[in-house]
mmCIF file of the N, C-alpha and C atoms, coordinates in Angstrom:
data_MODEL
# 
_entry.id   MODEL 
# 
loop_
_atom_site.group_PDB 
_atom_site.id 
_atom_site.type_symbol 
_atom_site.label_atom_id 
_atom_site.label_alt_id 
_atom_site.label_comp_id 
_atom_site.label_asym_id 
_atom_site.label_entity_id 
_atom_site.label_seq_id 
_atom_site.pdbx_PDB_ins_code 
_atom_site.Cartn_x 
_atom_site.Cartn_y 
_atom_site.Cartn_z 
_atom_site.occupancy 
_atom_site.B_iso_or_equiv 
_atom_site.pdbx_formal_charge 
_atom_site.auth_seq_id 
_atom_site.auth_comp_id 
_atom_site.auth_asym_id 
_atom_site.auth_atom_id 
_atom_site.pdbx_PDB_model_num 
ATOM 1   N N  . MET A 1 1  ? 0.837   -1.171 0.000   1.00 0.00 ? 1  MET A N  1 
ATOM 2   C CA . MET A 1 1  ? 0.000   0.000  0.000   1.00 0.00 ? 1  MET A CA 1 
ATOM 3   C C  . MET A 1 1  ? 0.892   1.248  0.000   1.00 0.00 ? 1  MET A C  1 
ATOM 4   N N  . ALA A 1 2  ? 0.559   2.221  -0.797  1.00 0.00 ? 2  ALA A N  1 
ATOM 5   C CA . ALA A 1 2  ? 1.334   3.460  -0.913  1.00 0.00 ? 2  ALA A CA 1 
ATOM 6   C C  . ALA A 1 2  ? 1.091   4.356  0.297   1.00 0.00 ? 2  ALA A C  1 
ATOM 7   N N  . GLN A 1 3  ? 2.122   5.126  0.634   1.00 0.00 ? 3  GLN A N  1 
ATOM 8   C CA . GLN A 1 3  ? 2.028   6.073  1.735   1.00 0.00 ? 3  GLN A CA 1 
ATOM 9   C C  . GLN A 1 3  ? 2.499   7.443  1.265   1.00 0.00 ? 3  GLN A C  1 
ATOM 10  N N  . ALA A 1 4  ? 1.946   8.468  1.872   1.00 0.00 ? 4  ALA A N  1 
ATOM 11  C CA . ALA A 1 4  ? 2.348   9.837  1.569   1.00 0.00 ? 4  ALA A CA 1 
ATOM 12  C C  . ALA A 1 4  ? 3.151   10.376 2.755   1.00 0.00 ? 4  ALA A C  1 
ATOM 13  N N  . MET A 1 5  ? 4.353   10.867 2.458   1.00 0.00 ? 5  MET A N  1 
ATOM 14  C CA . MET A 1 5  ? 5.217   11.449 3.488   1.00 0.00 ? 5  MET A CA 1 
ATOM 15  C C  . MET A 1 5  ? 5.324   12.953 3.206   1.00 0.00 ? 5  MET A C  1 
ATOM 16  N N  . LEU A 1 6  ? 4.897   13.769 4.168   1.00 0.00 ? 6  LEU A N  1 
ATOM 17  C CA . LEU A 1 6  ? 4.941   15.218 3.999   1.00 0.00 ? 6  LEU A CA 1 
ATOM 18  C C  . LEU A 1 6  ? 6.393   15.677 3.887   1.00 0.00 ? 6  LEU A C  1 
ATOM 19  N N  . LYS A 1 7  ? 6.712   16.308 2.768   1.00 0.00 ? 7  LYS A N  1 
ATOM 20  C CA . LYS A 1 7  ? 8.077   16.747 2.489   1.00 0.00 ? 7  LYS A CA 1 
ATOM 21  C C  . LYS A 1 7  ? 8.301   18.190 2.948   1.00 0.00 ? 7  LYS A C  1 
ATOM 22  N N  . ASN A 1 8  ? 7.446   19.114 2.517   1.00 0.00 ? 8  ASN A N  1 
ATOM 23  C CA . ASN A 1 8  ? 7.547   20.508 2.947   1.00 0.00 ? 8  ASN A CA 1 
ATOM 24  C C  . ASN A 1 8  ? 6.202   21.201 2.785   1.00 0.00 ? 8  ASN A C  1 
ATOM 25  N N  . SER A 1 9  ? 6.120   22.386 3.348   1.00 0.00 ? 9  SER A N  1 
ATOM 26  C CA . SER A 1 9  ? 4.872   23.125 3.348   1.00 0.00 ? 9  SER A CA 1 
ATOM 27  C C  . SER A 1 9  ? 5.171   24.599 3.104   1.00 0.00 ? 9  SER A C  1 
ATOM 28  N N  . ARG A 1 10 ? 4.244   25.289 2.432   1.00 0.00 ? 10 ARG A N  1 
ATOM 29  C CA . ARG A 1 10 ? 4.406   26.700 2.075   1.00 0.00 ? 10 ARG A CA 1 
ATOM 30  C C  . ARG A 1 10 ? 3.094   27.421 2.405   1.00 0.00 ? 10 ARG A C  1 
ATOM 31  N N  . LEU A 1 11 ? 3.226   28.642 2.915   1.00 0.00 ? 11 LEU A N  1 
ATOM 32  C CA . LEU A 1 11 ? 2.080   29.478 3.246   1.00 0.00 ? 11 LEU A CA 1 
ATOM 33  C C  . LEU A 1 11 ? 2.062   30.653 2.281   1.00 0.00 ? 11 LEU A C  1 
ATOM 34  N N  . THR A 1 12 ? 0.914   30.890 1.641   1.00 0.00 ? 12 THR A N  1 
ATOM 35  C CA . THR A 1 12 ? 0.780   31.994 0.692   1.00 0.00 ? 12 THR A CA 1 
ATOM 36  C C  . THR A 1 12 ? -0.335  32.918 1.151   1.00 0.00 ? 12 THR A C  1 
ATOM 37  N N  . LEU A 1 13 ? -0.009  34.204 1.241   1.00 0.00 ? 13 LEU A N  1 
ATOM 38  C CA . LEU A 1 13 ? -0.985  35.228 1.588   1.00 0.00 ? 13 LEU A CA 1 
ATOM 39  C C  . LEU A 1 13 ? -1.330  35.989 0.313   1.00 0.00 ? 13 LEU A C  1 
ATOM 40  N N  . LEU A 1 14 ? -2.614  36.119 0.017   1.00 0.00 ? 14 LEU A N  1 
ATOM 41  C CA . LEU A 1 14 ? -3.068  36.864 -1.161  1.00 0.00 ? 14 LEU A CA 1 
ATOM 42  C C  . LEU A 1 14 ? -3.675  38.190 -0.713  1.00 0.00 ? 14 LEU A C  1 
ATOM 43  N N  . PHE A 1 15 ? -3.192  39.258 -1.340  1.00 0.00 ? 15 PHE A N  1 
ATOM 44  C CA . PHE A 1 15 ? -3.653  40.604 -1.020  1.00 0.00 ? 15 PHE A CA 1 
ATOM 45  C C  . PHE A 1 15 ? -4.374  41.203 -2.215  1.00 0.00 ? 15 PHE A C  1 
ATOM 46  N N  . GLU A 1 16 ? -5.449  41.944 -1.941  1.00 0.00 ? 16 GLU A N  1 
ATOM 47  C CA . GLU A 1 16 ? -6.158  42.665 -3.001  1.00 0.00 ? 16 GLU A CA 1 
ATOM 48  C C  . GLU A 1 16 ? -5.513  44.039 -3.115  1.00 0.00 ? 16 GLU A C  1 
ATOM 49  N N  . THR A 1 17 ? -4.865  44.276 -4.265  1.00 0.00 ? 17 THR A N  1 
ATOM 50  C CA . THR A 1 17 ? -4.079  45.495 -4.428  1.00 0.00 ? 17 THR A CA 1 
ATOM 51  C C  . THR A 1 17 ? -4.791  46.593 -5.219  1.00 0.00 ? 17 THR A C  1 
ATOM 52  N N  . GLY A 1 18 ? -5.973  46.307 -5.730  1.00 0.00 ? 18 GLY A N  1 
ATOM 53  C CA . GLY A 1 18 ? -6.710  47.316 -6.478  1.00 0.00 ? 18 GLY A CA 1 
ATOM 54  C C  . GLY A 1 18 ? -7.657  46.678 -7.469  1.00 0.00 ? 18 GLY A C  1 
ATOM 55  N N  . LEU A 1 19 ? -8.085  47.482 -8.449  1.00 0.00 ? 19 LEU A N  1 
ATOM 56  C CA . LEU A 1 19 ? -9.009  47.022 -9.482  1.00 0.00 ? 19 LEU A CA 1 
ATOM 57  C C  . LEU A 1 19 ? -8.408  47.295 -10.849 1.00 0.00 ? 19 LEU A C  1 
ATOM 58  N N  . ASN A 1 20 ? -8.708  46.406 -11.803 1.00 0.00 ? 20 ASN A N  1 
ATOM 59  C CA . ASN A 1 20 ? -8.257  46.645 -13.170 1.00 0.00 ? 20 ASN A CA 1 
ATOM 60  C C  . ASN A 1 20 ? -9.285  47.512 -13.891 1.00 0.00 ? 20 ASN A C  1 
ATOM 61  N N  . GLU A 1 21 ? -9.071  47.736 -15.181 1.00 0.00 ? 21 GLU A N  1 
ATOM 62  C CA . GLU A 1 21 ? -9.961  48.620 -15.943 1.00 0.00 ? 21 GLU A CA 1 
ATOM 63  C C  . GLU A 1 21 ? -11.388 48.080 -16.080 1.00 0.00 ? 21 GLU A C  1 
ATOM 64  N N  . LYS A 1 22 ? -11.574 46.773 -15.872 1.00 0.00 ? 22 LYS A N  1 
ATOM 65  C CA . LYS A 1 22 ? -12.908 46.167 -15.928 1.00 0.00 ? 22 LYS A CA 1 
ATOM 66  C C  . LYS A 1 22 ? -13.591 46.157 -14.569 1.00 0.00 ? 22 LYS A C  1 
ATOM 67  N N  . GLY A 1 23 ? -12.900 46.647 -13.556 1.00 0.00 ? 23 GLY A N  1 
ATOM 68  C CA . GLY A 1 23 ? -13.470 46.662 -12.214 1.00 0.00 ? 23 GLY A CA 1 
ATOM 69  C C  . GLY A 1 23 ? -13.259 45.373 -11.438 1.00 0.00 ? 23 GLY A C  1 
ATOM 70  N N  . GLU A 1 24 ? -12.434 44.481 -11.974 1.00 0.00 ? 24 GLU A N  1 
ATOM 71  C CA . GLU A 1 24 ? -12.156 43.216 -11.295 1.00 0.00 ? 24 GLU A CA 1 
ATOM 72  C C  . GLU A 1 24 ? -10.970 43.393 -10.357 1.00 0.00 ? 24 GLU A C  1 
ATOM 73  N N  . PRO A 1 25 ? -10.989 42.689 -9.225  1.00 0.00 ? 25 PRO A N  1 
ATOM 74  C CA . PRO A 1 25 ? -9.886  42.859 -8.272  1.00 0.00 ? 25 PRO A CA 1 
ATOM 75  C C  . PRO A 1 25 ? -8.567  42.299 -8.800  1.00 0.00 ? 25 PRO A C  1 
ATOM 76  N N  . ILE A 1 26 ? -7.475  42.949 -8.404  1.00 0.00 ? 26 ILE A N  1 
ATOM 77  C CA . ILE A 1 26 ? -6.123  42.501 -8.722  1.00 0.00 ? 26 ILE A CA 1 
ATOM 78  C C  . ILE A 1 26 ? -5.535  41.930 -7.434  1.00 0.00 ? 26 ILE A C  1 
ATOM 79  N N  . PHE A 1 27 ? -4.965  40.721 -7.528  1.00 0.00 ? 27 PHE A N  1 
ATOM 80  C CA . PHE A 1 27 ? -4.390  40.067 -6.363  1.00 0.00 ? 27 PHE A CA 1 
ATOM 81  C C  . PHE A 1 27 ? -2.887  39.903 -6.535  1.00 0.00 ? 27 PHE A C  1 
ATOM 82  N N  . LYS A 1 28 ? -2.179  40.054 -5.441  1.00 0.00 ? 28 LYS A N  1 
ATOM 83  C CA . LYS A 1 28 ? -0.742  39.769 -5.405  1.00 0.00 ? 28 LYS A CA 1 
ATOM 84  C C  . LYS A 1 28 ? -0.506  38.876 -4.204  1.00 0.00 ? 28 LYS A C  1 
ATOM 85  N N  . GLY A 1 29 ? 0.430   37.934 -4.368  1.00 0.00 ? 29 GLY A N  1 
ATOM 86  C CA . GLY A 1 29 ? 0.698   36.989 -3.305  1.00 0.00 ? 29 GLY A CA 1 
ATOM 87  C C  . GLY A 1 29 ? 2.095   37.106 -2.742  1.00 0.00 ? 29 GLY A C  1 
ATOM 88  N N  . LYS A 1 30 ? 2.213   36.724 -1.489  1.00 0.00 ? 30 LYS A N  1 
ATOM 89  C CA . LYS A 1 30 ? 3.506   36.639 -0.812  1.00 0.00 ? 30 LYS A CA 1 
ATOM 90  C C  . LYS A 1 30 ? 3.579   35.247 -0.202  1.00 0.00 ? 30 LYS A C  1 
ATOM 91  N N  . SER A 1 31 ? 4.641   34.509 -0.539  1.00 0.00 ? 31 SER A N  1 
ATOM 92  C CA . SER A 1 31 ? 4.784   33.142 -0.060  1.00 0.00 ? 31 SER A CA 1 
ATOM 93  C C  . SER A 1 31 ? 5.882   33.030 0.980   1.00 0.00 ? 31 SER A C  1 
ATOM 94  N N  . TYR A 1 32 ? 5.659   32.149 1.919   1.00 0.00 ? 32 TYR A N  1 
ATOM 95  C CA . TYR A 1 32 ? 6.630   31.856 2.968   1.00 0.00 ? 32 TYR A CA 1 
ATOM 96  C C  . TYR A 1 32 ? 6.900   30.355 2.947   1.00 0.00 ? 32 TYR A C  1 
ATOM 97  N N  . ALA A 1 33 ? 8.162   29.995 2.762   1.00 0.00 ? 33 ALA A N  1 
ATOM 98  C CA . ALA A 1 33 ? 8.556   28.587 2.712   1.00 0.00 ? 33 ALA A CA 1 
ATOM 99  C C  . ALA A 1 33 ? 8.937   28.109 4.113   1.00 0.00 ? 33 ALA A C  1 
ATOM 100 N N  . ASN A 1 34 ? 9.190   26.833 4.204   1.00 0.00 ? 34 ASN A N  1 
ATOM 101 C CA . ASN A 1 34 ? 9.660   26.206 5.451   1.00 0.00 ? 34 ASN A CA 1 
ATOM 102 C C  . ASN A 1 34 ? 8.682   26.364 6.601   1.00 0.00 ? 34 ASN A C  1 
ATOM 103 N N  . VAL A 1 35 ? 7.396   26.244 6.310   1.00 0.00 ? 35 VAL A N  1 
ATOM 104 C CA . VAL A 1 35 ? 6.375   26.275 7.347   1.00 0.00 ? 35 VAL A CA 1 
ATOM 105 C C  . VAL A 1 35 ? 6.462   24.957 8.117   1.00 0.00 ? 35 VAL A C  1 
ATOM 106 N N  . ARG A 1 36 ? 6.335   25.034 9.405   1.00 0.00 ? 36 ARG A N  1 
ATOM 107 C CA . ARG A 1 36 ? 6.406   23.813 10.223  1.00 0.00 ? 36 ARG A CA 1 
ATOM 108 C C  . ARG A 1 36 ? 5.349   22.822 9.773   1.00 0.00 ? 36 ARG A C  1 
ATOM 109 N N  . LYS A 1 37 ? 5.758   21.595 9.623   1.00 0.00 ? 37 LYS A N  1 
ATOM 110 C CA . LYS A 1 37 ? 4.843   20.552 9.166   1.00 0.00 ? 37 LYS A CA 1 
ATOM 111 C C  . LYS A 1 37 ? 3.735   20.289 10.184  1.00 0.00 ? 37 LYS A C  1 
ATOM 112 N N  . GLU A 1 38 ? 4.031   20.520 11.448  1.00 0.00 ? 38 GLU A N  1 
ATOM 113 C CA . GLU A 1 38 ? 3.068   20.251 12.520  1.00 0.00 ? 38 GLU A CA 1 
ATOM 114 C C  . GLU A 1 38 ? 2.094   21.408 12.747  1.00 0.00 ? 38 GLU A C  1 
ATOM 115 N N  . ALA A 1 39 ? 2.264   22.524 12.053  1.00 0.00 ? 39 ALA A N  1 
ATOM 116 C CA . ALA A 1 39 ? 1.428   23.703 12.273  1.00 0.00 ? 39 ALA A CA 1 
ATOM 117 C C  . ALA A 1 39 ? -0.028  23.405 11.934  1.00 0.00 ? 39 ALA A C  1 
ATOM 118 N N  . THR A 1 40 ? -0.920  23.805 12.823  1.00 0.00 ? 40 THR A N  1 
ATOM 119 C CA . THR A 1 40 ? -2.353  23.598 12.601  1.00 0.00 ? 40 THR A CA 1 
ATOM 120 C C  . THR A 1 40 ? -2.920  24.748 11.771  1.00 0.00 ? 40 THR A C  1 
ATOM 121 N N  . ALA A 1 41 ? -4.130  24.554 11.300  1.00 0.00 ? 41 ALA A N  1 
ATOM 122 C CA . ALA A 1 41 ? -4.802  25.599 10.522  1.00 0.00 ? 41 ALA A CA 1 
ATOM 123 C C  . ALA A 1 41 ? -5.000  26.852 11.367  1.00 0.00 ? 41 ALA A C  1 
ATOM 124 N N  . ASP A 1 42 ? -5.336  26.703 12.657  1.00 0.00 ? 42 ASP A N  1 
ATOM 125 C CA . ASP A 1 42 ? -5.517  27.855 13.538  1.00 0.00 ? 42 ASP A CA 1 
ATOM 126 C C  . ASP A 1 42 ? -4.210  28.623 13.716  1.00 0.00 ? 42 ASP A C  1 
ATOM 127 N N  . GLN A 1 43 ? -3.115  27.913 13.893  1.00 0.00 ? 43 GLN A N  1 
ATOM 128 C CA . GLN A 1 43 ? -1.830  28.572 14.051  1.00 0.00 ? 43 GLN A CA 1 
ATOM 129 C C  . GLN A 1 43 ? -1.434  29.339 12.793  1.00 0.00 ? 43 GLN A C  1 
ATOM 130 N N  . LEU A 1 44 ? -1.658  28.734 11.639  1.00 0.00 ? 44 LEU A N  1 
ATOM 131 C CA . LEU A 1 44 ? -1.337  29.399 10.378  1.00 0.00 ? 44 LEU A CA 1 
ATOM 132 C C  . LEU A 1 44 ? -2.223  30.619 10.158  1.00 0.00 ? 44 LEU A C  1 
ATOM 133 N N  . HIS A 1 45 ? -3.484  30.514 10.533  1.00 0.00 ? 45 HIS A N  1 
ATOM 134 C CA . HIS A 1 45 ? -4.401  31.643 10.393  1.00 0.00 ? 45 HIS A CA 1 
ATOM 135 C C  . HIS A 1 45 ? -3.954  32.804 11.281  1.00 0.00 ? 45 HIS A C  1 
ATOM 136 N N  . GLN A 1 46 ? -3.544  32.517 12.507  1.00 0.00 ? 46 GLN A N  1 
ATOM 137 C CA . GLN A 1 46 ? -3.066  33.562 13.410  1.00 0.00 ? 46 GLN A CA 1 
ATOM 138 C C  . GLN A 1 46 ? -1.819  34.241 12.845  1.00 0.00 ? 46 GLN A C  1 
ATOM 139 N N  . ALA A 1 47 ? -0.888  33.440 12.325  1.00 0.00 ? 47 ALA A N  1 
ATOM 140 C CA . ALA A 1 47 ? 0.334   33.997 11.751  1.00 0.00 ? 47 ALA A CA 1 
ATOM 141 C C  . ALA A 1 47 ? 0.017   34.849 10.527  1.00 0.00 ? 47 ALA A C  1 
ATOM 142 N N  . ALA A 1 48 ? -0.871  34.360 9.663   1.00 0.00 ? 48 ALA A N  1 
ATOM 143 C CA . ALA A 1 48 ? -1.236  35.097 8.453   1.00 0.00 ? 48 ALA A CA 1 
ATOM 144 C C  . ALA A 1 48 ? -1.931  36.410 8.800   1.00 0.00 ? 48 ALA A C  1 
ATOM 145 N N  . THR A 1 49 ? -2.792  36.389 9.795   1.00 0.00 ? 49 THR A N  1 
ATOM 146 C CA . THR A 1 49 ? -3.478  37.607 10.221  1.00 0.00 ? 49 THR A CA 1 
ATOM 147 C C  . THR A 1 49 ? -2.480  38.627 10.759  1.00 0.00 ? 49 THR A C  1 
ATOM 148 N N  . ALA A 1 50 ? -1.509  38.157 11.536  1.00 0.00 ? 50 ALA A N  1 
ATOM 149 C CA . ALA A 1 50 ? -0.491  39.060 12.075  1.00 0.00 ? 50 ALA A CA 1 
ATOM 150 C C  . ALA A 1 50 ? 0.365   39.645 10.958  1.00 0.00 ? 50 ALA A C  1 
ATOM 151 N N  . LEU A 1 51 ? 0.791   38.812 10.016  1.00 0.00 ? 51 LEU A N  1 
ATOM 152 C CA . LEU A 1 51 ? 1.593   39.297 8.894   1.00 0.00 ? 51 LEU A CA 1 
ATOM 153 C C  . LEU A 1 51 ? 0.774   40.224 7.993   1.00 0.00 ? 51 LEU A C  1 
ATOM 154 N N  . GLY A 1 52 ? -0.486  39.875 7.761   1.00 0.00 ? 52 GLY A N  1 
ATOM 155 C CA . GLY A 1 52 ? -1.351  40.701 6.926   1.00 0.00 ? 52 GLY A CA 1 
ATOM 156 C C  . GLY A 1 52 ? -1.573  42.079 7.513   1.00 0.00 ? 52 GLY A C  1 
ATOM 157 N N  . GLY A 1 53 ? -1.566  42.176 8.832   1.00 0.00 ? 53 GLY A N  1 
ATOM 158 C CA . GLY A 1 53 ? -1.740  43.457 9.498   1.00 0.00 ? 53 GLY A CA 1 
ATOM 159 C C  . GLY A 1 53 ? -0.574  44.407 9.284   1.00 0.00 ? 53 GLY A C  1 
ATOM 160 N N  . LEU A 1 54 ? 0.571   43.860 8.889   1.00 0.00 ? 54 LEU A N  1 
ATOM 161 C CA . LEU A 1 54 ? 1.754   44.679 8.648   1.00 0.00 ? 54 LEU A CA 1 
ATOM 162 C C  . LEU A 1 54 ? 1.822   45.218 7.223   1.00 0.00 ? 54 LEU A C  1 
ATOM 163 N N  . CYS A 1 55 ? 0.917   44.765 6.380   1.00 0.00 ? 55 CYS A N  1 
ATOM 164 C CA . CYS A 1 55 ? 0.949   45.140 4.964   1.00 0.00 ? 55 CYS A CA 1 
ATOM 165 C C  . CYS A 1 55 ? -0.025  46.282 4.675   1.00 0.00 ? 55 CYS A C  1 
ATOM 166 N N  . ALA A 1 56 ? 0.243   46.979 3.585   1.00 0.00 ? 56 ALA A N  1 
ATOM 167 C CA . ALA A 1 56 ? -0.583  48.130 3.199   1.00 0.00 ? 56 ALA A CA 1 
ATOM 168 C C  . ALA A 1 56 ? -1.915  47.706 2.586   1.00 0.00 ? 56 ALA A C  1 
ATOM 169 N N  . TYR A 1 57 ? -1.973  46.514 2.003   1.00 0.00 ? 57 TYR A N  1 
ATOM 170 C CA . TYR A 1 57 ? -3.172  46.053 1.310   1.00 0.00 ? 57 TYR A CA 1 
ATOM 171 C C  . TYR A 1 57 ? -3.958  45.075 2.179   1.00 0.00 ? 57 TYR A C  1 
ATOM 172 N N  . PRO A 1 58 ? -5.271  44.988 1.964   1.00 0.00 ? 58 PRO A N  1 
ATOM 173 C CA . PRO A 1 58 ? -6.076  44.059 2.760   1.00 0.00 ? 58 PRO A CA 1 
ATOM 174 C C  . PRO A 1 58 ? -5.806  42.597 2.376   1.00 0.00 ? 58 PRO A C  1 
ATOM 175 N N  . LEU A 1 59 ? -5.758  41.737 3.382   1.00 0.00 ? 59 LEU A N  1 
ATOM 176 C CA . LEU A 1 59 ? -5.555  40.314 3.181   1.00 0.00 ? 59 LEU A CA 1 
ATOM 177 C C  . LEU A 1 59 ? -6.835  39.702 2.637   1.00 0.00 ? 59 LEU A C  1 
ATOM 178 N N  . SER A 1 60 ? -6.733  39.037 1.494   1.00 0.00 ? 60 SER A N  1 
ATOM 179 C CA . SER A 1 60 ? -7.901  38.455 0.839   1.00 0.00 ? 60 SER A CA 1 
ATOM 180 C C  . SER A 1 60 ? -8.077  36.980 1.181   1.00 0.00 ? 60 SER A C  1 
ATOM 181 N N  . SER A 1 61 ? -6.984  36.218 1.135   1.00 0.00 ? 61 SER A N  1 
ATOM 182 C CA . SER A 1 61 ? -7.074  34.796 1.464   1.00 0.00 ? 61 SER A CA 1 
ATOM 183 C C  . SER A 1 61 ? -5.713  34.252 1.856   1.00 0.00 ? 61 SER A C  1 
ATOM 184 N N  . VAL A 1 62 ? -5.746  33.071 2.467   1.00 0.00 ? 62 VAL A N  1 
ATOM 185 C CA . VAL A 1 62 ? -4.536  32.392 2.919   1.00 0.00 ? 62 VAL A CA 1 
ATOM 186 C C  . VAL A 1 62 ? -4.581  30.969 2.382   1.00 0.00 ? 62 VAL A C  1 
ATOM 187 N N  . GLU A 1 63 ? -3.453  30.519 1.821   1.00 0.00 ? 63 GLU A N  1 
ATOM 188 C CA . GLU A 1 63 ? -3.378  29.168 1.260   1.00 0.00 ? 63 GLU A CA 1 
ATOM 189 C C  . GLU A 1 63 ? -2.183  28.431 1.848   1.00 0.00 ? 63 GLU A C  1 
ATOM 190 N N  . ARG A 1 64 ? -2.371  27.148 2.093   1.00 0.00 ? 64 ARG A N  1 
ATOM 191 C CA . ARG A 1 64 ? -1.267  26.284 2.501   1.00 0.00 ? 64 ARG A CA 1 
ATOM 192 C C  . ARG A 1 64 ? -1.068  25.253 1.407   1.00 0.00 ? 64 ARG A C  1 
ATOM 193 N N  . THR A 1 65 ? 0.175   25.114 0.973   1.00 0.00 ? 65 THR A N  1 
ATOM 194 C CA . THR A 1 65 ? 0.510   24.139 -0.064  1.00 0.00 ? 65 THR A CA 1 
ATOM 195 C C  . THR A 1 65 ? 1.475   23.127 0.542   1.00 0.00 ? 65 THR A C  1 
ATOM 196 N N  . ASP A 1 66 ? 1.086   21.856 0.524   1.00 0.00 ? 66 ASP A N  1 
ATOM 197 C CA . ASP A 1 66 ? 1.920   20.774 1.050   1.00 0.00 ? 66 ASP A CA 1 
ATOM 198 C C  . ASP A 1 66 ? 2.452   19.952 -0.105  1.00 0.00 ? 66 ASP A C  1 
ATOM 199 N N  . ASN A 1 67 ? 3.746   19.634 -0.054  1.00 0.00 ? 67 ASN A N  1 
ATOM 200 C CA . ASN A 1 67 ? 4.367   18.721 -1.021  1.00 0.00 ? 67 ASN A CA 1 
ATOM 201 C C  . ASN A 1 67 ? 4.644   17.414 -0.294  1.00 0.00 ? 67 ASN A C  1 
ATOM 202 N N  . GLN A 1 68 ? 4.274   16.323 -0.957  1.00 0.00 ? 68 GLN A N  1 
ATOM 203 C CA . GLN A 1 68 ? 4.427   15.016 -0.340  1.00 0.00 ? 68 GLN A CA 1 
ATOM 204 C C  . GLN A 1 68 ? 5.151   14.062 -1.273  1.00 0.00 ? 68 GLN A C  1 
ATOM 205 N N  . ASP A 1 69 ? 5.940   13.190 -0.678  1.00 0.00 ? 69 ASP A N  1 
ATOM 206 C CA . ASP A 1 69 ? 6.545   12.084 -1.412  1.00 0.00 ? 69 ASP A CA 1 
ATOM 207 C C  . ASP A 1 69 ? 5.630   10.880 -1.274  1.00 0.00 ? 69 ASP A C  1 
ATOM 208 N N  . ILE A 1 70 ? 5.330   10.265 -2.393  1.00 0.00 ? 70 ILE A N  1 
ATOM 209 C CA . ILE A 1 70 ? 4.506   9.050  -2.380  1.00 0.00 ? 70 ILE A CA 1 
ATOM 210 C C  . ILE A 1 70 ? 5.452   7.863  -2.485  1.00 0.00 ? 70 ILE A C  1 
ATOM 211 N N  . ILE A 1 71 ? 5.395   6.998  -1.483  1.00 0.00 ? 71 ILE A N  1 
ATOM 212 C CA . ILE A 1 71 ? 6.268   5.826  -1.485  1.00 0.00 ? 71 ILE A CA 1 
ATOM 213 C C  . ILE A 1 71 ? 5.449   4.560  -1.368  1.00 0.00 ? 71 ILE A C  1 
# 
């Protein structure tokens, strides 16, 4: 049976930086590598909220990307 081993994790914060000529929102992202593998969703949300508060643009969403080795 195959198993998935968590290799690394990345946290991406998406900010709404304005509107384009059609009135649609423009997003820019900032990624942070080497996120602790054991970090819970609540912990990541708290960190993202704190980091988002330091930025000039409003925080739109937070994403976690996990890379896994399948063995």
